[in-house]
VEXROKE-664750 format. One record per residue: residue in three letters; x, y, z of N, C-alpha, C in turn. Coordinates in steps of 0.2 Angstrom, whole numbers, plus 5000, padded with zeros to 4 digits. Layout:
("Ala",(X,Y,Z),(X,Y,Z),(X,Y,Z))
...
//
This chain:
("Met",(5004,4993,5000),(5002,5000,5000),(5005,5006,5000))
("Ser",(5004,5011,4994),(5007,5017,4996),(5005,5022,5001))
("Lys",(5010,5024,5004),(5012,5030,5009),(5008,5036,5008))
("Val",(5008,5038,4999),(5004,5043,4999),(5002,5042,4988))
("Val",(4997,5042,4990),(4992,5040,4985),(4991,5047,4978))
("Phe",(4992,5046,4973),(4989,5050,4968),(4988,5047,4963))
("Glu",(4981,5053,4961),(4976,5050,4957),(4974,5056,4953))
("Gln",(4972,5057,4948),(4972,5061,4944),(4961,5060,4941))
("Asp",(4960,5068,4943),(4954,5068,4940),(4950,5075,4937))
("Gly",(4951,5075,4930),(4950,5080,4923),(4958,5086,4926))
("Arg",(4957,5089,4927),(4962,5096,4929),(4964,5095,4935))
("Val",(4962,5090,4941),(4962,5091,4947),(4968,5084,4949))
("Ala",(4974,5087,4950),(4975,5080,4955),(4975,5079,4963))
("Arg",(4975,5073,4964),(4972,5072,4971),(4979,5069,4975))
("Val",(4982,5071,4979),(4986,5068,4983),(4985,5067,4988))
("Thr",(4985,5061,4993),(4985,5058,5000),(4988,5055,5002))
("Leu",(4988,5059,5007),(4994,5054,5015),(4990,5050,5015))
("Asn",(4993,5043,5016),(4988,5037,5015),(4992,5032,5023))
("Arg",(4991,5035,5029),(4994,5030,5033),(4989,5033,5038))
("Pro",(4984,5029,5037),(4978,5032,5042),(4977,5030,5049))
("Asp",(4980,5021,5048),(4982,5017,5055),(4985,5023,5058))
("Val",(4992,5027,5059),(4993,5032,5063),(4993,5040,5062))
("Met",(4987,5041,5058),(4983,5048,5057),(4989,5049,5054))
("Asn",(4991,5047,5049),(4998,5049,5043),(5003,5052,5043))
("Ala",(5007,5051,5050),(5011,5051,5054),(5018,5052,5049))
("Ile",(5021,5057,5050),(5028,5058,5045),(5033,5051,5047))
("Asp",(5036,5045,5043),(5040,5044,5045),(5046,5044,5039))
("Asp",(5052,5041,5036),(5058,5042,5033),(5057,5045,5024))
("Glu",(5051,5039,5025),(5048,5040,5019),(5044,5045,5013))
("Leu",(5040,5046,5019),(5033,5051,5017),(5036,5058,5016))
("Pro",(5040,5061,5017),(5042,5067,5014),(5045,5065,5006))
("Ser",(5049,5060,5005),(5050,5062,4998),(5043,5058,4994))
("Leu",(5039,5054,4997),(5035,5053,4993),(5031,5058,4990))
("Ile",(5028,5064,4995),(5026,5071,4994),(5028,5074,4988))
("Glu",(5035,5074,4990),(5041,5077,4983),(5038,5075,4976))
("Glu",(5040,5068,4977),(5038,5066,4971),(5031,5066,4968))
("Ala",(5025,5067,4973),(5020,5069,4968),(5019,5075,4968))
("Met",(5023,5080,4970),(5021,5085,4967),(5024,5087,4961))
("Lys",(5032,5083,4960),(5036,5084,4954),(5028,5082,4949))
("Arg",(5026,5075,4950),(5022,5071,4946),(5015,5079,4943))
("Ala",(5013,5080,4948),(5008,5086,4946),(5010,5091,4943))
("Gln",(5017,5094,4944),(5018,5099,4941),(5021,5098,4933))
("Ser",(5023,5091,4933),(5026,5090,4926),(5019,5086,4920))
("Asp",(5015,5086,4924),(5007,5085,4922),(5007,5088,4916))
("Pro",(5005,5090,4912),(5001,5097,4906),(4992,5098,4908))
("Ala",(4988,5092,4911),(4985,5091,4912),(4980,5094,4918))
("Val",(4984,5093,4922),(4985,5095,4929),(4987,5105,4929))
("His",(4978,5108,4932),(4979,5112,4933),(4980,5114,4943))
("Val",(4978,5110,4946),(4977,5113,4952),(4977,5105,4957))
("Val",(4981,5105,4963),(4980,5100,4965),(4979,5100,4974))
("Ile",(4975,5095,4977),(4969,5095,4983),(4976,5090,4986))
("Leu",(4979,5093,4990),(4982,5088,4996),(4979,5088,5001))
("Ser",(4977,5081,5004),(4972,5079,5010),(4977,5072,5012))
("Gly",(4972,5072,5019),(4975,5065,5023),(4969,5057,5022))
("Asn",(4971,5053,5022),(4965,5048,5022),(4964,5045,5031))
("Gly",(4959,5044,5030),(4957,5042,5038),(4955,5046,5041))
("Pro",(4957,5046,5049),(4954,5051,5055),(4957,5057,5054))
("Ala",(4961,5059,5051),(4966,5067,5051),(4971,5068,5046))
("Phe",(4971,5073,5044),(4977,5076,5041),(4981,5073,5041))
("Cys",(4987,5075,5046),(4994,5074,5048),(4996,5074,5055))
("Ala",(4997,5070,5061),(4999,5069,5065),(5002,5071,5068))
("Gly",(5008,5073,5063),(5015,5076,5064),(5020,5069,5061))
("Tyr",(5026,5070,5066),(5031,5066,5066),(5028,5059,5070))
("Asp",(5031,5054,5067),(5028,5046,5072),(5033,5047,5075))
("Leu",(5031,5047,5083),(5035,5047,5089),(5036,5040,5092))
("Thr",(5032,5033,5088),(5034,5028,5090),(5039,5027,5087))
("Tyr",(5041,5030,5080),(5045,5028,5076),(5052,5034,5080))
("Tyr",(5051,5037,5083),(5059,5043,5083),(5058,5044,5089))
("Ala",(5052,5047,5093),(5054,5045,5100),(5057,5040,5105))
("Glu",(5053,5036,5104),(5053,5029,5107),(5058,5026,5104))
("Gly",(5060,5028,5098),(5065,5022,5093),(5069,5028,5089))
("Asn",(5072,5026,5086),(5078,5034,5081),(5075,5032,5074))
("Gly",(5071,5027,5073),(5070,5028,5064),(5076,5025,5061))
("Thr",(5078,5029,5054),(5085,5026,5051),(5088,5033,5050))
("Gly",(5085,5039,5052),(5088,5044,5051),(5090,5047,5058))
("Glu",(5090,5044,5063),(5094,5046,5068),(5093,5054,5070))
("Ala",(5085,5053,5072),(5080,5061,5073),(5086,5062,5079))
("Thr",(5087,5058,5083),(5090,5062,5093),(5095,5056,5092))
("Gln",(5101,5059,5090),(5107,5054,5089),(5110,5052,5098))
("Ser",(5114,5048,5097),(5118,5047,5104),(5122,5053,5107))
("Met",(5125,5056,5112),(5131,5059,5112),(5136,5055,5110))
("Pro",(5142,5058,5107),(5141,5066,5104),(5137,5069,5099))
("Trp",(5133,5073,5100),(5129,5077,5094),(5134,5076,5088))
("Asp",(5131,5074,5081),(5133,5077,5076),(5127,5082,5074))
("Pro",(5129,5090,5071),(5125,5093,5071),(5124,5094,5065))
("Met",(5128,5091,5057),(5127,5092,5055),(5124,5087,5051))
("Gln",(5126,5082,5052),(5121,5076,5051),(5114,5076,5053))
("Asp",(5112,5080,5059),(5104,5081,5061),(5103,5087,5056))
("Tyr",(5106,5092,5054),(5103,5096,5050),(5103,5091,5043))
("Ala",(5106,5089,5040),(5106,5086,5033),(5098,5082,5032))
("Phe",(5098,5079,5037),(5092,5072,5038),(5087,5079,5039))
("Met",(5087,5082,5042),(5079,5090,5044),(5078,5094,5038))
("Trp",(5083,5096,5034),(5083,5102,5029),(5082,5098,5023))
("Ala",(5083,5091,5023),(5081,5087,5018),(5073,5086,5017))
("Asn",(5072,5084,5024),(5061,5086,5025),(5060,5092,5023))
("Thr",(5063,5095,5025),(5060,5103,5024),(5058,5104,5019))
("Gln",(5064,5102,5014),(5065,5105,5007),(5060,5099,5003))
("Lys",(5057,5094,5004),(5054,5091,5002),(5046,5091,5005))
("Phe",(5044,5094,5010),(5037,5097,5011),(5037,5105,5008))
("Met",(5044,5108,5007),(5042,5116,5003),(5042,5114,4994))
("Ser",(5039,5108,4992),(5039,5105,4986),(5034,5107,4985))
("Ile",(5029,5107,4991),(5020,5109,4991),(5022,5117,4990))
("Phe",(5026,5121,4990),(5026,5130,4990),(5028,5131,4982))
("Arg",(5034,5128,4982),(5037,5128,4976),(5033,5122,4968))
("Cys",(5027,5120,4968),(5023,5117,4964),(5023,5121,4960))
("His",(5023,5122,4954),(5022,5125,4947),(5013,5124,4949))
("Lys",(5010,5123,4950),(5001,5121,4951),(4999,5123,4958))
("Pro",(4994,5128,4957),(4992,5128,4964),(4991,5121,4970))
("Val",(4991,5121,4975),(4991,5117,4979),(4986,5118,4985))
("Ile",(4980,5117,4988),(4976,5116,4991),(4975,5111,4996))
("Ala",(4978,5113,5004),(4977,5109,5009),(4969,5108,5011))
("Lys",(4967,5102,5012),(4960,5100,5013),(4961,5097,5022))
("Val",(4961,5101,5026),(4962,5098,5033),(4954,5095,5037))
("His",(4957,5088,5041),(4951,5088,5044),(4955,5086,5051))
("Gly",(4953,5083,5055),(4956,5080,5062),(4960,5083,5064))
("Phe",(4966,5082,5064),(4973,5085,5066),(4976,5085,5060))
("Ala",(4980,5093,5061),(4988,5095,5056),(4991,5099,5060))
("Val",(4997,5093,5063),(4999,5095,5070),(5005,5095,5070))
("Ala",(5009,5099,5074),(5016,5097,5074),(5021,5097,5067))
("Gly",(5023,5092,5064),(5024,5092,5057),(5020,5090,5052))
("Gly",(5014,5090,5053),(5007,5088,5050),(5006,5096,5048))
("Ser",(5007,5102,5053),(5006,5109,5052),(5010,5111,5046))
("Asp",(5017,5110,5046),(5021,5111,5042),(5018,5111,5036))
("Ile",(5017,5104,5035),(5014,5101,5029),(5006,5105,5024))
("Ala",(5005,5105,5028),(4996,5109,5029),(4999,5115,5024))
("Leu",(5004,5120,5031),(5004,5128,5030),(5009,5130,5023))
("Cys",(5013,5123,5021),(5017,5126,5015),(5013,5123,5006))
("Ala",(5005,5123,5010),(5000,5125,5003),(5000,5132,5002))
("Asp",(4997,5134,4995),(4993,5139,4995),(4988,5141,4998))
("Met",(4982,5138,4999),(4976,5138,5003),(4975,5134,5007))
("Val",(4973,5134,5014),(4971,5127,5018),(4964,5130,5020))
("Val",(4960,5124,5018),(4953,5125,5022),(4953,5119,5025))
("Thr",(4951,5118,5029),(4948,5115,5036),(4943,5117,5037))
("Ala",(4940,5109,5041),(4936,5108,5044),(4933,5112,5052))
("Glu",(4926,5115,5052),(4930,5119,5059),(4929,5116,5066))
("Asp",(4931,5110,5065),(4932,5106,5073),(4940,5103,5070))
("Ala",(4943,5104,5065),(4948,5101,5066),(4953,5105,5070))
("Gln",(4958,5102,5072),(4964,5106,5076),(4973,5107,5071))
("Ile",(4973,5111,5073),(4979,5114,5069),(4983,5115,5076))
("Gly",(4991,5115,5076),(4994,5118,5081),(5002,5114,5081))
("Tyr",(5008,5117,5084),(5014,5116,5083),(5016,5114,5089))
("Met",(5013,5109,5095),(5016,5110,5101),(5022,5107,5104))
("Pro",(5025,5105,5098),(5034,5104,5100),(5038,5109,5101))
("Ala",(5032,5115,5101),(5038,5123,5103),(5036,5122,5110))
("Arg",(5034,5118,5113),(5033,5118,5121),(5043,5112,5124))
("Val",(5042,5109,5117),(5049,5102,5120),(5049,5098,5113))
("Trp",(5055,5099,5111),(5056,5093,5106),(5057,5097,5099))
("Gly",(5057,5101,5099),(5054,5105,5090),(5054,5113,5089))
("Cys",(5054,5113,5084),(5054,5119,5079),(5051,5118,5073))
("Pro",(5046,5123,5072),(5044,5122,5065),(5049,5124,5059))
("Thr",(5051,5120,5053),(5056,5120,5052),(5054,5126,5044))
("Thr",(5049,5124,5043),(5046,5129,5037),(5046,5135,5038))
("Ala",(5046,5135,5045),(5042,5143,5048),(5038,5147,5044))
("Met",(5031,5145,5043),(5027,5146,5036),(5022,5152,5044))
("Trp",(5022,5149,5048),(5018,5152,5055),(5020,5159,5057))
("Val",(5028,5162,5054),(5027,5169,5054),(5024,5173,5046))
("Tyr",(5024,5167,5043),(5024,5171,5034),(5015,5172,5033))
("Arg",(5013,5168,5035),(5004,5167,5036),(5001,5172,5042))
("Leu",(5004,5174,5047),(5001,5175,5053),(5004,5180,5056))
("Gly",(5010,5184,5053),(5015,5188,5055),(5016,5190,5063))
("Ala",(5022,5192,5065),(5025,5192,5071),(5022,5190,5076))
("Glu",(5016,5195,5080),(5012,5192,5084),(5009,5188,5085))
("Lys",(5006,5186,5079),(5001,5177,5082),(5006,5173,5079))
("Ala",(5009,5174,5079),(5017,5168,5077),(5017,5165,5083))
("Lys",(5019,5174,5087),(5024,5171,5095),(5018,5167,5098))
("Arg",(5013,5172,5098),(5004,5169,5103),(5006,5159,5099))
("Met",(5007,5157,5096),(5006,5152,5092),(5010,5146,5098))
("Leu",(5018,5150,5095),(5024,5144,5098),(5025,5147,5103))
("Phe",(5024,5152,5107),(5026,5153,5114),(5022,5148,5117))
("Thr",(5016,5145,5117),(5013,5143,5121),(5012,5134,5117))
("Gly",(5013,5134,5110),(5013,5127,5107),(5004,5124,5107))
("Asp",(5000,5128,5109),(4993,5128,5107),(4990,5125,5102))
("Lys",(4984,5119,5102),(4981,5119,5096),(4975,5123,5097))
("Ile",(4974,5126,5089),(4966,5129,5089),(4962,5124,5085))
("Ser",(4955,5129,5086),(4951,5125,5081),(4951,5127,5073))
("Gly",(4950,5123,5069),(4950,5125,5061),(4945,5134,5061))
("Arg",(4939,5135,5065),(4936,5140,5066),(4942,5145,5067))
("Glu",(4946,5142,5074),(4948,5149,5077),(4956,5152,5071))
("Ala",(4957,5145,5069),(4963,5147,5064),(4962,5152,5056))
("Ala",(4953,5152,5057),(4951,5155,5051),(4952,5163,5052))
("Asp",(4948,5161,5059),(4947,5169,5063),(4954,5173,5063))
("Met",(4960,5168,5064),(4966,5171,5065),(4968,5175,5058))
("Gly",(4967,5170,5055),(4972,5171,5047),(4974,5167,5045))
("Leu",(4974,5162,5049),(4981,5156,5048),(4980,5151,5041))
("Val",(4973,5150,5040),(4968,5148,5034),(4965,5150,5030))
("Leu",(4964,5149,5024),(4959,5152,5021),(4951,5152,5022))
("Lys",(4949,5147,5027),(4943,5145,5028),(4940,5140,5031))
("Ala",(4935,5139,5035),(4934,5134,5040),(4926,5133,5038))
("Val",(4924,5128,5037),(4919,5126,5035),(4916,5120,5042))
("Pro",(4909,5119,5041),(4908,5113,5045),(4910,5105,5038))
("Ala",(4912,5101,5045),(4916,5097,5044),(4912,5091,5035))
("Asp",(4904,5093,5037),(4901,5091,5031),(4900,5090,5024))
("Glu",(4905,5098,5024),(4904,5103,5019),(4910,5103,5017))
("Leu",(4918,5101,5020),(4923,5100,5018),(4924,5101,5011))
("Asp",(4921,5092,5009),(4923,5090,5003),(4922,5096,4998))
("Gly",(4915,5097,4997),(4910,5101,4991),(4913,5109,4991))
("Glu",(4916,5112,4998),(4919,5117,4998),(4927,5117,4993))
("Val",(4930,5113,4996),(4937,5113,4991),(4935,5110,4984))
("Glu",(4931,5108,4983),(4930,5104,4975),(4929,5111,4973))
("Ala",(4923,5116,4975),(4923,5121,4968),(4928,5126,4971))
("Leu",(4932,5127,4976),(4938,5130,4974),(4942,5126,4968))
("Ala",(4944,5121,4969),(4946,5118,4965),(4945,5119,4957))
("Glu",(4940,5117,4956),(4938,5120,4952),(4935,5126,4946))
("Arg",(4936,5131,4952),(4937,5138,4949),(4941,5139,4948))
("Met",(4947,5137,4950),(4955,5139,4950),(4956,5134,4943))
("Ala",(4953,5129,4942),(4956,5123,4937),(4954,5125,4929))
("Ser",(4949,5133,4929),(4945,5135,4922),(4953,5141,4920))
("Val",(4956,5141,4925),(4962,5146,4922),(4968,5142,4921))
("Pro",(4970,5145,4912),(4976,5142,4912),(4982,5141,4913))
("Ile",(4986,5134,4915),(4992,5134,4919),(4996,5139,4920))
("Asn",(4998,5145,4914),(5002,5148,4913),(5000,5154,4917))
("Gln",(4994,5156,4918),(4992,5160,4922),(4993,5157,4929))
("Leu",(4992,5153,4930),(4992,5152,4937),(4998,5150,4941))
("Met",(5004,5149,4936),(5011,5147,4939),(5014,5156,4938))
("Met",(5014,5160,4934),(5013,5166,4935),(5010,5169,4941))
("Gln",(5007,5168,4943),(5001,5171,4949),(5004,5168,4956))
("Lys",(5006,5163,4955),(5011,5158,4960),(5017,5161,4962))
("Met",(5023,5162,4958),(5029,5165,4956),(5029,5171,4958))
("Val",(5026,5176,4957),(5025,5182,4960),(5023,5182,4966))
("Ile",(5019,5181,4970),(5017,5179,4976),(5023,5175,4980))
("Asn",(5023,5172,4978),(5030,5166,4983),(5037,5171,4982))
("Gln",(5038,5173,4976),(5042,5179,4978),(5044,5183,4985))
("Ala",(5037,5186,4981),(5037,5189,4988),(5037,5187,4995))
("Ile",(5036,5183,4996),(5038,5176,5002),(5045,5177,5002))
("Glu",(5047,5174,5001),(5056,5174,4998),(5061,5179,4999))
("Ala",(5057,5185,4996),(5062,5191,4997),(5062,5192,5003))
("Met",(5059,5190,5007),(5057,5190,5017),(5064,5190,5020))
("Gly",(5068,5184,5017),(5073,5178,5020),(5069,5174,5021))
("Met",(5064,5171,5016),(5062,5163,5020),(5067,5158,5019))
("Asn",(5071,5157,5015),(5077,5154,5014),(5080,5154,5023))
("Glu",(5084,5159,5022),(5087,5160,5028),(5085,5159,5034))
("Thr",(5076,5161,5036),(5071,5159,5040),(5074,5152,5040))
("Gln",(5073,5148,5036),(5072,5141,5037),(5078,5137,5038))
("Arg",(5083,5140,5038),(5089,5137,5039),(5091,5138,5046))
("Leu",(5088,5144,5050),(5091,5145,5057),(5084,5141,5059))
("Ala",(5079,5138,5056),(5074,5136,5060),(5075,5129,5062))
("Thr",(5079,5126,5053),(5080,5118,5055),(5085,5117,5061))
("Ile",(5090,5123,5061),(5097,5120,5067),(5095,5122,5072))
("Phe",(5088,5125,5075),(5086,5126,5081),(5082,5118,5083))
("Asp",(5078,5116,5078),(5074,5110,5079),(5080,5105,5082))
("Gly",(5086,5105,5079),(5089,5100,5079),(5092,5101,5086))
("Ile",(5092,5106,5089),(5095,5107,5097),(5089,5107,5102))
("Thr",(5083,5107,5099),(5078,5105,5104),(5079,5098,5104))
("Arg",(5080,5095,5102),(5079,5088,5102),(5086,5085,5105))
("His",(5090,5089,5108),(5097,5087,5109),(5099,5093,5115))
("Ser",(5094,5097,5117),(5094,5100,5123),(5095,5098,5130))
("Pro",(5095,5099,5133),(5092,5094,5143),(5088,5090,5142))
("Glu",(5082,5097,5140),(5076,5096,5139),(5072,5091,5135))
("Gly",(5078,5092,5130),(5075,5088,5124),(5077,5080,5124))
("Ile",(5081,5079,5128),(5083,5072,5128),(5081,5070,5135))
("Asn",(5079,5074,5139),(5075,5073,5146),(5067,5069,5143))
("Phe",(5065,5072,5137),(5059,5069,5135),(5059,5064,5130))
("Lys",(5065,5062,5126),(5066,5056,5124),(5066,5051,5129))
("Glu",(5067,5052,5135),(5070,5047,5138),(5065,5046,5141))
("Arg",(5059,5049,5143),(5053,5048,5147),(5050,5046,5144))
("Ser",(5049,5048,5138),(5045,5044,5130),(5048,5036,5132))
("Glu",(5053,5034,5131),(5057,5028,5131),(5054,5025,5138))
("Gln",(5055,5027,5144),(5052,5026,5151),(5043,5023,5151))
("Val",(5039,5027,5147),(5031,5029,5150),(5028,5027,5142))
("Gly",(5030,5029,5137),(5028,5029,5130),(5028,5036,5130))
("Trp",(5028,5038,5120),(5027,5045,5120),(5021,5049,5120))
("Lys",(5014,5043,5123),(5007,5045,5121),(5009,5047,5127))
("Gln",(5010,5047,5134),(5009,5050,5141),(5015,5054,5141))
("Ala",(5022,5054,5137),(5026,5058,5137),(5024,5066,5133))
("Val",(5020,5064,5130),(5016,5070,5125),(5011,5075,5129))
("Asp",(5008,5071,5133),(5002,5070,5138),(5004,5076,5141))
("Glu",(5010,5072,5144),(5015,5078,5150),(5017,5084,5148))
("Arg",(5018,5083,5142),(5022,5089,5138),(5017,5094,5137))
("Asp",(5013,5092,5133),(5008,5097,5130),(5002,5101,5137))
("Arg",(5001,5096,5141),(4998,5100,5149),(5001,5103,5151))
("Gly",(5008,5102,5151),(5014,5107,5156),(5013,5104,5163))
("Thr",(5014,5097,5163),(5013,5094,5171),(5020,5091,5170))
("Phe",(5025,5093,5166),(5031,5090,5168),(5037,5094,5170))
("Asp",(5041,5095,5171),(5048,5099,5171),(5053,5097,5170))
("Trp",(5053,5098,5163),(5056,5095,5160),(5068,5097,5162))
("Thr",(5067,5102,5164),(5072,5105,5165),(5074,5100,5172))
("Ala",(5071,5096,5177),(5074,5096,5182),(5071,5087,5180))
("Asn",(5068,5086,5177),(5069,5079,5173),(5061,5075,5179))
("Arg",(5057,5079,5181),(5052,5076,5186),(5044,5079,5186))
("Pro",(5040,5077,5188),(5032,5078,5186),(5034,5087,5189))
("Met",(5029,5090,5188),(5029,5096,5189),(5027,5097,5196))
("Asn",(5030,5102,5201),(5028,5102,5206),(5022,5109,5208))
("Lys",(5017,5106,5210),(5008,5111,5210),(5013,5117,5213))
("Ala",(5015,5119,5217),(5018,5124,5218),(5022,5128,5214))
("Gln",(5024,5126,5208),(5027,5130,5204),(5022,5137,5200))
//
């Protein structure tokens, strides 16, 4: 079974993340498969628009922490000390650029978000040209609390500095409705209207010649790139590695190995564990 499914329906290509049993969590293969799908859509003269979605209960729940936090995958996302920051950087930068294939694809990409688009899953969604969500979807970058920095840095380009700080200083999840009100996503609709909303938007854009779509996307993306996006992403990718190898990051990984990542993530996201002292939070603190 392919972890990313590519289908074509007339002028619309559908790229579907397809690891539904783990809410389409990211492993070592998924970023490359996303990039391959975007290249396929870009090179097909029949495709005008791409819809990016997730199979099963979520769009994408981020990096597969059973794979990376309890273990290491094959990418050595958390290395044994002494840590080689350049090995880490090379691995994460490659993934970041594969996610950015969505941003750089010559054809417009609409992310259709339901369930969760969190952590690394939010990186994927926010690389799209437009994000349409279910009102009850959840989006956020919880690893900003411990064990992560969003390497695509798309939060600031979509929200501006203050609202990006509000999200990344807390690591909060917000609903699709809140995300639309904040300006993070284009639109939020009731879950049962999500498919129809995205199809109508894709159909409207698909009637425009490809060269027109390509020129408009290139102009707008150039404005973002001129803000120093590439340099910001390099810094974010370096910092992402540091977060996983700081004392607190190492303590989080050890806690995940001890109690399982679900409990460790719950303690992180609720703020009930002191990662500096490596112990449950004192209620008096």
